[in-house]
Chimera marker file (.cmm) of the C-alpha trace (Angstrom):
<marker_set name="trace">
<marker id="1" x="6.998" y="-10.677" z="-33.504" r="1" g="1" b="0" radius="0.5"/>
<marker id="2" x="5.605" y="-8.007" z="-35.984" r="1" g="1" b="0" radius="0.5"/>
<marker id="3" x="7.654" y="-4.874" z="-36.821" r="1" g="1" b="0" radius="0.5"/>
<marker id="4" x="5.748" y="-1.733" z="-36.365" r="1" g="1" b="0" radius="0.5"/>
<marker id="5" x="2.851" y="-2.497" z="-33.961" r="1" g="1" b="0" radius="0.5"/>
<marker id="6" x="4.556" y="-1.733" z="-30.904" r="1" g="1" b="0" radius="0.5"/>
<marker id="7" x="4.970" y="1.614" z="-29.623" r="1" g="1" b="0" radius="0.5"/>
<marker id="8" x="8.495" y="3.236" z="-29.347" r="1" g="1" b="0" radius="0.5"/>
<marker id="9" x="7.981" y="5.747" z="-26.822" r="1" g="1" b="0" radius="0.5"/>
<marker id="10" x="8.629" y="3.228" z="-23.569" r="1" g="1" b="0" radius="0.5"/>
<marker id="11" x="10.183" y="5.242" z="-20.715" r="1" g="1" b="0" radius="0.5"/>
<marker id="12" x="10.814" y="4.849" z="-16.887" r="1" g="1" b="0" radius="0.5"/>
<marker id="13" x="7.648" y="5.899" z="-15.161" r="1" g="1" b="0" radius="0.5"/>
<marker id="14" x="7.171" y="6.202" z="-11.155" r="1" g="1" b="0" radius="0.5"/>
<marker id="15" x="4.158" y="4.442" z="-9.998" r="1" g="1" b="0" radius="0.5"/>
<marker id="16" x="2.761" y="5.557" z="-6.612" r="1" g="1" b="0" radius="0.5"/>
<marker id="17" x="0.277" y="3.453" z="-4.376" r="1" g="1" b="0" radius="0.5"/>
<marker id="18" x="-1.908" y="6.106" z="-2.539" r="1" g="1" b="0" radius="0.5"/>
<marker id="19" x="-3.060" y="3.733" z="-0.047" r="1" g="1" b="0" radius="0.5"/>
<marker id="20" x="0.469" y="3.178" z="1.588" r="1" g="1" b="0" radius="0.5"/>
<marker id="21" x="2.485" y="5.687" z="-0.073" r="1" g="1" b="0" radius="0.5"/>
<marker id="22" x="4.844" y="3.244" z="-1.762" r="1" g="1" b="0" radius="0.5"/>
<marker id="23" x="6.585" y="3.786" z="-5.112" r="1" g="1" b="0" radius="0.5"/>
<marker id="24" x="8.218" y="1.665" z="-7.931" r="1" g="1" b="0" radius="0.5"/>
<marker id="25" x="9.888" y="2.467" z="-11.060" r="1" g="1" b="0" radius="0.5"/>
<marker id="26" x="8.743" y="0.713" z="-14.477" r="1" g="1" b="0" radius="0.5"/>
<marker id="27" x="8.768" y="1.162" z="-18.139" r="1" g="1" b="0" radius="0.5"/>
<marker id="28" x="5.621" y="2.378" z="-19.649" r="1" g="1" b="0" radius="0.5"/>
<marker id="29" x="4.059" y="4.610" z="-22.535" r="1" g="1" b="0" radius="0.5"/>
<marker id="30" x="1.320" y="5.932" z="-20.038" r="1" g="1" b="0" radius="0.5"/>
<marker id="31" x="0.801" y="9.923" z="-20.470" r="1" g="1" b="0" radius="0.5"/>
<marker id="32" x="0.777" y="11.956" z="-17.480" r="1" g="1" b="0" radius="0.5"/>
<marker id="33" x="1.391" y="15.693" z="-16.280" r="1" g="1" b="0" radius="0.5"/>
<marker id="34" x="2.952" y="14.930" z="-12.991" r="1" g="1" b="0" radius="0.5"/>
<marker id="35" x="6.211" y="14.206" z="-11.842" r="1" g="1" b="0" radius="0.5"/>
<marker id="36" x="8.034" y="13.326" z="-9.159" r="1" g="1" b="0" radius="0.5"/>
<marker id="37" x="11.997" y="13.338" z="-7.958" r="1" g="1" b="0" radius="0.5"/>
<marker id="38" x="13.562" y="9.930" z="-6.800" r="1" g="1" b="0" radius="0.5"/>
<marker id="39" x="17.103" y="9.973" z="-6.149" r="1" g="1" b="0" radius="0.5"/>
<marker id="40" x="17.816" y="13.127" z="-8.023" r="1" g="1" b="0" radius="0.5"/>
<marker id="41" x="15.644" y="11.966" z="-11.458" r="1" g="1" b="0" radius="0.5"/>
<marker id="42" x="12.637" y="13.430" z="-12.337" r="1" g="1" b="0" radius="0.5"/>
<marker id="43" x="10.275" y="10.705" z="-13.584" r="1" g="1" b="0" radius="0.5"/>
<marker id="44" x="6.252" y="10.828" z="-14.810" r="1" g="1" b="0" radius="0.5"/>
<marker id="45" x="4.285" y="10.084" z="-11.878" r="1" g="1" b="0" radius="0.5"/>
<marker id="46" x="1.269" y="7.746" z="-12.201" r="1" g="1" b="0" radius="0.5"/>
<marker id="47" x="-1.050" y="7.370" z="-8.899" r="1" g="1" b="0" radius="0.5"/>
<marker id="48" x="-2.851" y="4.175" z="-8.045" r="1" g="1" b="0" radius="0.5"/>
<marker id="49" x="-5.526" y="3.404" z="-5.666" r="1" g="1" b="0" radius="0.5"/>
<marker id="50" x="-3.972" y="0.056" z="-5.144" r="1" g="1" b="0" radius="0.5"/>
<marker id="51" x="-1.061" y="-2.005" z="-6.120" r="1" g="1" b="0" radius="0.5"/>
<marker id="52" x="0.412" y="-5.256" z="-5.364" r="1" g="1" b="0" radius="0.5"/>
<marker id="53" x="1.862" y="-3.941" z="-2.276" r="1" g="1" b="0" radius="0.5"/>
<marker id="54" x="-1.658" y="-3.029" z="-0.686" r="1" g="1" b="0" radius="0.5"/>
<marker id="55" x="-3.961" y="-5.517" z="-2.354" r="1" g="1" b="0" radius="0.5"/>
<marker id="56" x="-5.191" y="-8.069" z="0.106" r="1" g="1" b="0" radius="0.5"/>
<marker id="57" x="-4.844" y="-10.962" z="-2.286" r="1" g="1" b="0" radius="0.5"/>
<marker id="58" x="-1.016" y="-10.251" z="-2.318" r="1" g="1" b="0" radius="0.5"/>
<marker id="59" x="-0.610" y="-9.117" z="1.080" r="1" g="1" b="0" radius="0.5"/>
<marker id="60" x="-2.370" y="-11.830" z="2.625" r="1" g="1" b="0" radius="0.5"/>
<marker id="61" x="-3.853" y="-9.345" z="5.146" r="1" g="1" b="0" radius="0.5"/>
<marker id="62" x="-7.644" y="-8.032" z="4.944" r="1" g="1" b="0" radius="0.5"/>
<marker id="63" x="-7.850" y="-4.461" z="4.679" r="1" g="1" b="0" radius="0.5"/>
<marker id="64" x="-10.881" y="-2.412" z="4.160" r="1" g="1" b="0" radius="0.5"/>
<marker id="65" x="-10.395" y="0.322" z="1.799" r="1" g="1" b="0" radius="0.5"/>
<marker id="66" x="-13.526" y="3.253" z="2.330" r="1" g="1" b="0" radius="0.5"/>
<marker id="67" x="-12.569" y="6.240" z="0.533" r="1" g="1" b="0" radius="0.5"/>
<marker id="68" x="-16.295" y="8.102" z="0.895" r="1" g="1" b="0" radius="0.5"/>
<marker id="69" x="-17.119" y="6.787" z="4.146" r="1" g="1" b="0" radius="0.5"/>
<marker id="70" x="-19.816" y="4.608" z="3.061" r="1" g="1" b="0" radius="0.5"/>
<marker id="71" x="-19.080" y="1.792" z="5.059" r="1" g="1" b="0" radius="0.5"/>
<marker id="72" x="-19.201" y="3.862" z="8.320" r="1" g="1" b="0" radius="0.5"/>
<marker id="73" x="-22.838" y="5.166" z="6.906" r="1" g="1" b="0" radius="0.5"/>
<marker id="74" x="-23.874" y="1.633" z="6.419" r="1" g="1" b="0" radius="0.5"/>
<marker id="75" x="-22.617" y="0.523" z="9.736" r="1" g="1" b="0" radius="0.5"/>
<marker id="76" x="-24.593" y="3.498" z="11.653" r="1" g="1" b="0" radius="0.5"/>
<marker id="77" x="-27.932" y="2.911" z="9.713" r="1" g="1" b="0" radius="0.5"/>
<marker id="78" x="-27.650" y="-0.866" z="10.501" r="1" g="1" b="0" radius="0.5"/>
<marker id="79" x="-26.626" y="0.041" z="14.074" r="1" g="1" b="0" radius="0.5"/>
<marker id="80" x="-29.846" y="1.950" z="14.357" r="1" g="1" b="0" radius="0.5"/>
<marker id="81" x="-31.782" y="-0.871" z="12.848" r="1" g="1" b="0" radius="0.5"/>
<marker id="82" x="-30.787" y="-3.287" z="15.609" r="1" g="1" b="0" radius="0.5"/>
<marker id="83" x="-31.188" y="-0.879" z="18.570" r="1" g="1" b="0" radius="0.5"/>
<marker id="84" x="-34.885" y="-0.317" z="17.359" r="1" g="1" b="0" radius="0.5"/>
<marker id="85" x="-35.481" y="-3.937" z="17.074" r="1" g="1" b="0" radius="0.5"/>
<marker id="86" x="-34.068" y="-4.559" z="20.878" r="1" g="1" b="0" radius="0.5"/>
<marker id="87" x="-36.590" y="-1.983" z="21.829" r="1" g="1" b="0" radius="0.5"/>
<link id1="1" id2="2" r="1" g="1" b="0" radius="0.2"/>
<link id1="2" id2="3" r="1" g="1" b="0" radius="0.2"/>
<link id1="3" id2="4" r="1" g="1" b="0" radius="0.2"/>
<link id1="4" id2="5" r="1" g="1" b="0" radius="0.2"/>
<link id1="5" id2="6" r="1" g="1" b="0" radius="0.2"/>
<link id1="6" id2="7" r="1" g="1" b="0" radius="0.2"/>
<link id1="7" id2="8" r="1" g="1" b="0" radius="0.2"/>
<link id1="8" id2="9" r="1" g="1" b="0" radius="0.2"/>
<link id1="9" id2="10" r="1" g="1" b="0" radius="0.2"/>
<link id1="10" id2="11" r="1" g="1" b="0" radius="0.2"/>
<link id1="11" id2="12" r="1" g="1" b="0" radius="0.2"/>
<link id1="12" id2="13" r="1" g="1" b="0" radius="0.2"/>
<link id1="13" id2="14" r="1" g="1" b="0" radius="0.2"/>
<link id1="14" id2="15" r="1" g="1" b="0" radius="0.2"/>
<link id1="15" id2="16" r="1" g="1" b="0" radius="0.2"/>
<link id1="16" id2="17" r="1" g="1" b="0" radius="0.2"/>
<link id1="17" id2="18" r="1" g="1" b="0" radius="0.2"/>
<link id1="18" id2="19" r="1" g="1" b="0" radius="0.2"/>
<link id1="19" id2="20" r="1" g="1" b="0" radius="0.2"/>
<link id1="20" id2="21" r="1" g="1" b="0" radius="0.2"/>
<link id1="21" id2="22" r="1" g="1" b="0" radius="0.2"/>
<link id1="22" id2="23" r="1" g="1" b="0" radius="0.2"/>
<link id1="23" id2="24" r="1" g="1" b="0" radius="0.2"/>
<link id1="24" id2="25" r="1" g="1" b="0" radius="0.2"/>
<link id1="25" id2="26" r="1" g="1" b="0" radius="0.2"/>
<link id1="26" id2="27" r="1" g="1" b="0" radius="0.2"/>
<link id1="27" id2="28" r="1" g="1" b="0" radius="0.2"/>
<link id1="28" id2="29" r="1" g="1" b="0" radius="0.2"/>
<link id1="29" id2="30" r="1" g="1" b="0" radius="0.2"/>
<link id1="30" id2="31" r="1" g="1" b="0" radius="0.2"/>
<link id1="31" id2="32" r="1" g="1" b="0" radius="0.2"/>
<link id1="32" id2="33" r="1" g="1" b="0" radius="0.2"/>
<link id1="33" id2="34" r="1" g="1" b="0" radius="0.2"/>
<link id1="34" id2="35" r="1" g="1" b="0" radius="0.2"/>
<link id1="35" id2="36" r="1" g="1" b="0" radius="0.2"/>
<link id1="36" id2="37" r="1" g="1" b="0" radius="0.2"/>
<link id1="37" id2="38" r="1" g="1" b="0" radius="0.2"/>
<link id1="38" id2="39" r="1" g="1" b="0" radius="0.2"/>
<link id1="39" id2="40" r="1" g="1" b="0" radius="0.2"/>
<link id1="40" id2="41" r="1" g="1" b="0" radius="0.2"/>
<link id1="41" id2="42" r="1" g="1" b="0" radius="0.2"/>
<link id1="42" id2="43" r="1" g="1" b="0" radius="0.2"/>
<link id1="43" id2="44" r="1" g="1" b="0" radius="0.2"/>
<link id1="44" id2="45" r="1" g="1" b="0" radius="0.2"/>
<link id1="45" id2="46" r="1" g="1" b="0" radius="0.2"/>
<link id1="46" id2="47" r="1" g="1" b="0" radius="0.2"/>
<link id1="47" id2="48" r="1" g="1" b="0" radius="0.2"/>
<link id1="48" id2="49" r="1" g="1" b="0" radius="0.2"/>
<link id1="49" id2="50" r="1" g="1" b="0" radius="0.2"/>
<link id1="50" id2="51" r="1" g="1" b="0" radius="0.2"/>
<link id1="51" id2="52" r="1" g="1" b="0" radius="0.2"/>
<link id1="52" id2="53" r="1" g="1" b="0" radius="0.2"/>
<link id1="53" id2="54" r="1" g="1" b="0" radius="0.2"/>
<link id1="54" id2="55" r="1" g="1" b="0" radius="0.2"/>
<link id1="55" id2="56" r="1" g="1" b="0" radius="0.2"/>
<link id1="56" id2="57" r="1" g="1" b="0" radius="0.2"/>
<link id1="57" id2="58" r="1" g="1" b="0" radius="0.2"/>
<link id1="58" id2="59" r="1" g="1" b="0" radius="0.2"/>
<link id1="59" id2="60" r="1" g="1" b="0" radius="0.2"/>
<link id1="60" id2="61" r="1" g="1" b="0" radius="0.2"/>
<link id1="61" id2="62" r="1" g="1" b="0" radius="0.2"/>
<link id1="62" id2="63" r="1" g="1" b="0" radius="0.2"/>
<link id1="63" id2="64" r="1" g="1" b="0" radius="0.2"/>
<link id1="64" id2="65" r="1" g="1" b="0" radius="0.2"/>
<link id1="65" id2="66" r="1" g="1" b="0" radius="0.2"/>
<link id1="66" id2="67" r="1" g="1" b="0" radius="0.2"/>
<link id1="67" id2="68" r="1" g="1" b="0" radius="0.2"/>
<link id1="68" id2="69" r="1" g="1" b="0" radius="0.2"/>
<link id1="69" id2="70" r="1" g="1" b="0" radius="0.2"/>
<link id1="70" id2="71" r="1" g="1" b="0" radius="0.2"/>
<link id1="71" id2="72" r="1" g="1" b="0" radius="0.2"/>
<link id1="72" id2="73" r="1" g="1" b="0" radius="0.2"/>
<link id1="73" id2="74" r="1" g="1" b="0" radius="0.2"/>
<link id1="74" id2="75" r="1" g="1" b="0" radius="0.2"/>
<link id1="75" id2="76" r="1" g="1" b="0" radius="0.2"/>
<link id1="76" id2="77" r="1" g="1" b="0" radius="0.2"/>
<link id1="77" id2="78" r="1" g="1" b="0" radius="0.2"/>
<link id1="78" id2="79" r="1" g="1" b="0" radius="0.2"/>
<link id1="79" id2="80" r="1" g="1" b="0" radius="0.2"/>
<link id1="80" id2="81" r="1" g="1" b="0" radius="0.2"/>
<link id1="81" id2="82" r="1" g="1" b="0" radius="0.2"/>
<link id1="82" id2="83" r="1" g="1" b="0" radius="0.2"/>
<link id1="83" id2="84" r="1" g="1" b="0" radius="0.2"/>
<link id1="84" id2="85" r="1" g="1" b="0" radius="0.2"/>
<link id1="85" id2="86" r="1" g="1" b="0" radius="0.2"/>
<link id1="86" id2="87" r="1" g="1" b="0" radius="0.2"/>
</marker_set>
């Protein structure tokens, strides 16, 4: 390995999956302003939308993540069109 090209600031960081509230600790150099206490130890916190604990590829479950209600809007619009066709 080449010397001097890798960061020296590795530290334990808590990553929290916001879709299922699972938290895991890994070493990282990511900069963050938020912290979390786990077992009496304060770690920098990085919030994730999805991780291996909630991703359908890893869990084998089909889960729809809809944060803005887009799917509901589409289904309502589609349902209205189907109702008009039936009349």
